N, C-alpha and C positions, 0 to 999 in steps of 0.2 A: 505494500500500500503506500504510495506517494505521501510524504508528509513533509516534503521541503516548504511548504508554506505555513506551516505551523511555526508562531512567534512565541518565544518564551517571553513571559510578561516581567520584564525587570522594572525596577523603581522608575527609571527614566523613561522607558516607555510608557509606563502607567500615568506618568505625569503628563506626558505628551496627549494621550487619550482623554484625559481628565481635561485638559486645555481645550480639546475640540469641542466639550459639551458646554463650554460656556461657564460663566460664573452664577454660582446660585444667587437667587433674589434676597433681598435683605430677610424676609421672612424664613425663607430656608436656611439662611446662614444662622439665624437665632435658633430655628429648629434644631439644626446639627449640632449646635453648642450646647443646647438644653439636653439632648440626648446623650450627647459625651458625658455629662455629668452623672449618667446613670451607671456609668461603670462598664463591667464586662458585658452586660446585655446590649450595649451600644453596638456591638456587631451585628446585631439584627436589623439595624437600618441599612436600607437599600443605599448604594453609592448614588451621587448624584448624576453620573451618566446614564445610569440604568433607569433613574426617574425621567431623565430627558427622553430616552427611548419610549418609556411607558406613556409619555404624552404624546409622542408622535405616533404612537400605535392607535390610540384613541382617535385621533385626526384621521389618520391613514384609513381605519375602518369605519368612520362615521359612527361610532359608538355612541348610544345614549343612555343604555344601561349596562352598568359595571358591577360585577360582585367580587369582593375581594375578601378572601380568607387570611385572616391576620393582619392586624392594623398598626399593632405596637405604637409607636409614637406618631405615626401619621404621615411619613415623608412620601409613601409611594400613594396613599390616599389623596394627599395634596396635588400630587403629579396628575392624577386622572381628573380630579375635580376641575382643576384649572384648565385641562384640555378639553373638557365636557361642554357643550352649549348650554346656555343658561337654564334650558328646562332638563338637563341630563340628571343622572342620578347615579352615585356610587353607594351600593350596599356594601358596608364593611363590617366585618365579624371578629370580636375579640372576647377574651375573658377578663382582661386587666381595666379597672376603674383608673389606676394611678397613670398607667402609660397613656391611656386614651384621653386623660385630662389634658396632658401636655398636647396632644394631637389636636384637640378642640380649640386650644388657645391658637395655635399657628392656622387653623382653618378660618376661624374667626378674623383673624388678623389678615389673611389673604382675600377675605371677602366671598369665600366659597362654601361657607357652613350649610347653606341652604341646600346646596347640592350633595350633600353627605347624609347617609341614613346609618346612623352607628348604631349596631345590634350587640349589646353585652349577653354573654352566654355561650354555652357550647355551639360551637360552630355547626357541628354535624345536625342539631336540632334547628338552629336557624335556617340552615339550606333544606331541609327536608319540609320547613314550612313556607317556603317561595312557593309561588304559583307554579302549577307542573307545565304549563305552556312554555314553548321554546322561544322566549322573547328577550334572554341576555344576549348582549352583543360580545362582551370581553369579561373573560374570568382572569383572576390573579389569586394564585394559591401561594402562601407564604406563611405558613403555620406549622404546627406540630408535624413532624416528619412521618409517623407512623400513621397519620391520619389521612395522608395525601390520597391514597387509592379510594378510600371510602367520599372523601370530598369529591374526588373527580367523577366518581360513579352518580352521586347526586346531582352535580353540576352538568354534565354533559347532556343528560336528556333536555335541559332547561335553557340551552343554548340554542341560538337560531342556527339553521343552516348557514355555512359560510362563516359562522363567528369564531372568535378567537379564543383558545385557552393558554394560559401562561401558567407555569409551575416555576418556583424559583429554588435555589440551591440545590440543583440536579446533578451536581457535581460532588457535592459535600466535602468541599476541601479537597477534592480529588480522591476522596475515601472511597467513594461509590465504585470507582475502577479497579479497585483491590480485587484480589483472586478471592479472598474471602472477607468482604465486608462486615463489620460487627456494628450493633446498635444502629443509630440514625442512619449511618451509612448503608447498612443492609436494607432498611425501609426504603431508602431512596434508590438503590439498586432495584429492589423488587417494584417499585413504582415505575420506574423508568422502562423494564422490561413489559410491565403491565400497558403502559402507553403505546409503546412500540408495537404490540401486538393487538391494539384496541382497533376494532374494524370501523368504529364510528367516527375516526378522525384521521388525519395525515399529519405526521409530526416530525419535529428535528429538535435536537440538543444543541445549543450553541454556547460555546465558552465565554458568555460574558458575565463577569463578576464571578460568583460561585457556581454558575451553570445555569442557564435559563432555557427552559424547554417551550417551544411554540408548537401549537396544534390547532388545526383548522377543522372544524366540524363538517362532516361531509353530509 
């Protein structure tokens, strides 16, 4: 297999990639800083260049209804909401009152709080309670890794034909590619195999950040 186009992501190359995404807005900068104050959990925030990609995907697909599994402090939610038309909606699911309170401050500051429907509680229950009709335009799964397959199965029937499903962390620090992955990496490896063999979608895993899977509903 030819791999001559694979680029090893050095710090210098990564800085270059970040520069191409432009500078975060004042609201985004404040949210990044506030999230860093949380310590180790801050690694769960998506990088800025990925947020720019998510915004572009909303615009490219003409999405009006987005469902997000895993809010954390709301950086990805903000990216979706800012890219949506004024009547668009992001339904975002999380368990943490503390983290989503930080998110809400940013959404209000950015003037997009009215486009966001935050639902606290078990994501599986929230998704199961969504209408059965396939009206969702775009899905982003970025939550507990062992739940990915279940979330996927709940969401695929609710996504319109031609709609886009995204799953984050599908390389899981590269550990998903191990000969015998363990823990969360094993859950991600199982999810990747499930998606690859899912006849309801066509998909590809792209090495952006910690791995991002793209799938189109057939």
